[in-house]
C-alpha positions in Angstrom: 200.5 31.6 262.8 198.9 34.9 262.0 200.2 35.0 258.4 200.2 31.2 257.8 197.4 29.8 255.6 194.7 28.0 257.5 192.1 25.5 256.6 189.1 24.1 258.3 185.3 23.8 258.2 183.0 26.8 258.0 181.2 26.8 261.3 178.1 28.5 259.9 177.7 25.7 257.3 178.0 23.0 259.9 175.7 24.8 262.2 172.9 24.8 259.6 173.0 21.0 259.3 173.3 20.0 263.0 170.5 18.5 265.0 170.0 16.9 268.3 173.0 15.7 270.2 175.4 16.8 267.6 175.1 20.5 268.7 177.8 19.8 271.2 180.4 20.3 268.5 179.6 24.0 268.3 181.5 26.6 270.3 182.2 30.2 270.4 185.4 32.3 270.0 186.2 35.9 269.7 188.7 38.0 267.7 189.4 41.7 267.5 186.2 42.2 265.5 183.9 40.5 268.0 182.3 37.1 268.6 182.7 34.2 266.2 180.9 31.0 265.7 183.4 28.1 266.1 183.7 24.3 265.9 185.2 22.3 268.7 187.5 20.0 266.6 188.1 17.7 269.5 184.4 16.9 269.6 183.8 16.7 265.8 186.4 14.0 265.3 184.2 11.2 266.7 181.4 12.3 264.5 183.6 12.2 261.4 185.0 8.9 262.5 181.5 7.4 262.7 180.6 8.7 259.3 183.9 7.2 257.8 183.1 3.8 259.3 179.6 3.9 257.9 180.8 4.8 254.4 183.6 2.1 254.6 180.9 -0.5 255.3 178.8 0.7 252.4 181.8 0.5 250.1 182.6 -3.1 251.2 179.0 -4.1 250.4 179.1 -2.5 247.0 182.5 -4.0 246.1 181.3 -7.5 247.1 178.5 -7.4 244.6 179.0 -9.5 241.4 
């Protein structure tokens, strides 16, 4: 996969916004240039799922208005 395009979240952007119990999604990695800030995608999925459910509920309320 070294030459394959990749896509993902920028760990530094996520790190700036995290508070409290959500810090558990942060991790660390390393490449040939040294340490890297990383996201643990297996831990971020439940957070994203919760946000999706919340937004879906809001959309339902807005769509039910006359």
